[in-house]
Structures are given as structure tokens and as C-alpha cells.
C-alpha positions as CSV (number, residue, x, y, z in Angstrom):
1,M,0.1,-0.1,0.2
2,H,0.7,3.8,-0.5
3,R,2.1,5.6,2.2
4,K,2.6,9.4,2.7
5,N,5.7,10.2,1.6
6,I,5.8,13.7,-0.1
7,I,8.4,16.0,-1.7
8,R,7.6,19.4,-1.4
9,A,9.4,22.8,-3.2
10,G,7.9,25.9,-4.2
11,K,6.6,27.6,-0.9
12,S,5.7,26.4,2.3
13,L,1.9,25.8,2.9
14,Q,2.1,28.3,5.3
15,D,3.0,31.2,3.1
16,A,1.6,30.0,-0.5
17,E,-2.2,31.3,-1.5
18,K,-1.9,28.5,-3.7
19,A,-1.0,24.4,-3.8
20,L,-0.3,22.2,-6.9
21,I,-0.3,18.9,-6.3
22,M,1.8,16.5,-8.9
23,V,1.5,13.3,-9.7
24,H,4.0,11.0,-11.3
25,G,3.9,8.4,-13.8
26,R,4.7,4.8,-14.0
27,G,8.2,3.9,-13.3
28,A,9.3,7.7,-11.9
29,D,9.3,9.1,-8.6
30,P,8.1,12.3,-7.3
31,H,11.8,14.1,-8.2
32,D,10.7,13.5,-11.9
33,I,7.8,15.2,-12.0
34,I,9.0,18.1,-9.7
35,R,11.0,19.2,-12.5
36,V,8.4,20.2,-14.7
37,A,7.6,22.6,-12.3
38,S,10.6,24.9,-13.0
39,H,8.5,25.0,-16.8
40,L,4.7,25.7,-15.3
41,N,3.9,29.3,-14.2
42,V,3.7,28.2,-10.3
43,S,6.5,30.0,-8.9
44,E,4.4,30.9,-6.3
45,Y,2.8,28.0,-5.3
46,A,3.1,25.1,-2.2
47,L,4.4,22.2,-4.8
48,L,3.3,18.7,-2.9
49,A,4.1,15.1,-5.3
50,P,3.4,12.2,-3.3
51,A,5.1,9.0,-3.8
52,A,3.8,5.8,-5.5
53,T,5.4,2.5,-3.6
54,N,8.0,1.2,-6.0
55,N,7.2,4.0,-8.6
56,T,4.0,2.7,-9.4
57,W,0.5,3.3,-8.5
58,Y,-1.2,0.1,-9.4
59,P,0.0,-2.4,-11.0
60,Y,-2.3,-3.0,-14.2
61,S,-3.3,-0.8,-17.1
62,F,-5.9,2.0,-16.2
63,M,-7.9,0.6,-18.9
64,A,-8.2,-2.9,-16.8
65,P,-11.2,-3.8,-14.4
66,P,-10.5,-1.6,-11.5
67,A,-10.7,-5.1,-9.0
68,Q,-7.6,-6.1,-11.0
69,N,-5.6,-2.9,-9.7
70,E,-6.7,-3.1,-6.2
71,P,-6.0,-2.4,-2.9
72,W,-3.8,-0.2,-4.5
73,L,-5.8,2.1,-6.5
74,F,-7.5,2.9,-3.7
75,S,-4.7,3.2,-1.8
76,A,-3.3,6.2,-4.1
77,L,-6.9,7.7,-4.2
78,D,-7.3,7.7,-0.5
79,L,-3.3,9.1,-0.6
80,L,-4.7,12.2,-2.3
81,E,-7.4,12.8,-0.1
82,E,-5.1,13.1,2.4
83,V,-2.9,15.4,0.7
84,V,-5.7,17.6,-0.1
85,A,-6.8,17.6,3.5
86,E,-3.5,18.7,4.5
87,I,-3.6,21.6,2.5
88,T,-7.1,22.5,3.2
89,E,-5.8,22.4,7.1
90,Q,-3.3,25.7,6.3
91,G,-5.9,27.4,5.0
92,I,-6.0,26.7,1.5
93,T,-9.6,26.5,-0.4
94,P,-9.9,23.6,-2.7
95,N,-10.6,26.8,-5.4
96,S,-6.5,27.4,-5.1
97,I,-5.7,23.5,-5.1
98,F,-4.3,22.6,-8.9
99,F,-3.7,19.3,-9.8
100,M,-1.1,18.2,-12.5
101,G,0.1,14.6,-13.6
102,F,1.7,12.8,-16.3
103,S,0.4,9.0,-17.8
104,Q,0.0,6.9,-14.7
105,G,-0.2,10.1,-13.0
106,A,-2.4,11.7,-15.0
107,C,-5.1,8.8,-15.1
108,L,-4.7,9.1,-11.1
109,T,-5.3,12.4,-10.8
110,L,-8.4,12.8,-13.6
111,E,-10.2,9.7,-11.3
112,F,-9.5,11.6,-8.4
113,V,-10.7,15.2,-9.4
114,A,-14.4,12.9,-11.0
115,R,-14.7,11.3,-7.4
116,H,-14.3,14.4,-5.2
117,A,-15.8,17.1,-7.6
118,Q,-15.7,20.5,-6.7
119,K,-14.6,24.1,-7.8
120,Y,-10.9,23.7,-8.3
121,G,-8.2,25.7,-8.9
122,G,-7.8,23.9,-12.3
123,V,-6.2,20.3,-13.5
124,A,-3.6,19.6,-16.4
125,A,-3.6,15.9,-17.2
126,F,-0.6,15.2,-19.8
127,T,-1.8,12.2,-21.7
128,G,-4.4,10.4,-19.3
129,G,-8.0,9.1,-19.2
130,M,-10.0,8.2,-16.0
131,I,-9.8,4.7,-15.1
132,G,-11.7,1.2,-15.2
133,D,-12.7,-1.3,-18.3
134,T,-15.7,0.9,-18.7
135,L,-16.5,4.7,-17.1
136,S,-19.5,4.2,-14.6
137,P,-21.1,7.6,-14.0
138,E,-22.0,6.4,-10.4
139,N,-18.4,6.3,-9.4
140,Y,-18.5,10.0,-9.5
141,S,-19.8,13.0,-8.2
142,G,-20.1,16.6,-7.1
143,D,-19.9,19.8,-9.3
144,F,-16.8,21.0,-10.5
145,E,-18.5,24.6,-11.0
146,G,-16.6,25.5,-14.1
147,T,-13.3,24.2,-13.0
148,S,-10.9,24.5,-16.0
149,I,-9.7,21.4,-16.9
150,F,-6.4,20.5,-19.4
151,I,-6.4,17.3,-20.8
152,S,-3.2,16.4,-23.8
153,T,-2.4,13.3,-25.6
154,G,-0.8,11.8,-28.8
155,D,-2.4,9.9,-31.3
156,P,-1.8,7.3,-31.0
157,D,-0.1,6.7,-27.5
158,P,1.1,3.5,-26.6
159,H,-0.6,3.7,-23.2
160,V,-3.8,6.3,-23.6
161,P,-6.3,5.7,-25.9
162,L,-7.6,8.2,-27.7
163,E,-11.1,7.2,-27.4
164,R,-11.0,7.0,-23.6
165,V,-9.3,10.6,-23.5
166,K,-12.8,11.6,-25.3
167,E,-15.0,9.6,-22.9
168,S,-13.4,11.2,-19.9
169,V,-13.6,14.6,-21.6
170,A,-17.7,14.4,-22.2
171,L,-18.4,12.4,-18.7
172,L,-16.0,15.4,-17.0
173,Q,-18.3,18.0,-19.1
174,I,-21.3,16.4,-17.7
175,M,-19.6,17.3,-14.5
176,N,-20.2,20.8,-15.1
177,A,-16.0,21.1,-16.1
178,S,-14.4,23.4,-18.6
179,V,-12.4,21.3,-20.3
180,H,-9.9,21.3,-23.3
181,I,-8.8,18.8,-24.9
182,E,-5.3,18.9,-27.0
183,V,-4.5,16.1,-29.4
184,Y,-1.3,15.8,-31.0
185,K,-0.6,13.6,-34.3
186,G,2.4,11.1,-34.2
187,R,3.7,12.7,-30.6
188,P,5.7,10.4,-28.7
189,H,4.3,9.5,-24.8
190,T,6.1,12.5,-23.3
191,I,5.2,16.4,-22.4
192,S,5.5,18.6,-25.2
193,Q,6.7,22.2,-24.9
194,D,3.4,23.1,-27.0
195,E,1.5,21.3,-24.2
196,I,3.2,23.1,-21.4
197,D,2.5,26.2,-23.1
198,K,-1.1,25.5,-23.4
199,A,-1.3,24.3,-19.7
200,N,0.2,27.3,-18.3
201,K,-1.9,29.8,-20.5
202,M,-5.4,27.7,-19.5
203,I,-4.5,26.4,-16.0
204,F,-1.4,28.2,-14.3
205,G,-2.3,32.1,-16.3
């Protein structure tokens, strides 16, 4: 199971008015995702990057039946809930909490915010979609109240089918999120400069 092990950077929670939760991908670690922050307009944010046990949030594809990824998936979602609670305990309200994830971390990020929808500061999901062999609307609750969500992906991507990204966008929009999807033909499984630029403009501007 995942333990609460968080790499911190930027301003302290006591001094910051905004916080960014950064969720790394499979095989990576919090230091990898924290490095992305140097390219984002987040110099005034508290940055919190939780660590996955053995560098993996859940063992199988995000498109596998959820039961196959338990108890790791539940533990990962629970850990993100703990991080949000720590931030709010320091007086930073949800509408000043931002999320960013890449690949497996982007999938986990989208799954978490959809299960706890409210007015957040914004969400950037670089190559991700919501989790499960099928998407079950009954798993998700709340109202994003116009929260801006930026989702990007390659076409094709070796890990994240474009159709699942589009399904995720549709469900998030039903939950009153303001979603922008950006699809890059032939882009490798990475984060491009254009994605960074668009996330800065739409989410962190």
C-alpha cells in the first residue's frame, strides 16, 4: 500500500496562497514530476508531489477492470485525499488547489478529481484518461463549477487510447468542468513544450 511520502518544493503551505499537487507516472518518482514545475507558472505555489510505492500507483493498465488494480488504486486515491486534507488544514481552499499529472499520474489525477468534484483551481492531465475497463458515472459525484481542466494526448499513444480520453472529457463536461482537449498526431509518450505552454495559459496563467 502507499505510504504518505511527499516531496515538497516551492513555497511552504503556511506562506503560499495556492498549492499544486503533482502526480508522477509509472516508473518515475516525485523528483521527476517536480522538475516539470520549473517550466510552469507556479513560482508562488506550494508544490507537493506524493510518491508511489515501488514507483507505481497501480499494477495493471488503467483500462483494466478496477478490481485487478486493488488495493493499490484505492490506496492511491486515499493518499491524494490525505494530501488535499493537509493543504486545506493550512487554510488553502479547494478553489486554490491545482492538480497536475503525467501518464499513470494523469489517469490517477482525473479519477480523483472526478470522484471529488468541486471548484478547484485547475487541473492539467498530460496524457491520461479516467480509470476502468468501462466508465461508470455512479462512481463520480459533485460539481466542478466550471473548473478548468486541460487534457492532452498523443494520437496514437501506446498507453492511453484516444477514445478513452474523449470519453473522459465528455463525462467531466457533464459534471460541469470546462475541459480543453489537445491531441497531437504522432507525438511520443512525453510532455511537449506546446502542452506546457497551453497548460500555463489555461490553468496556471
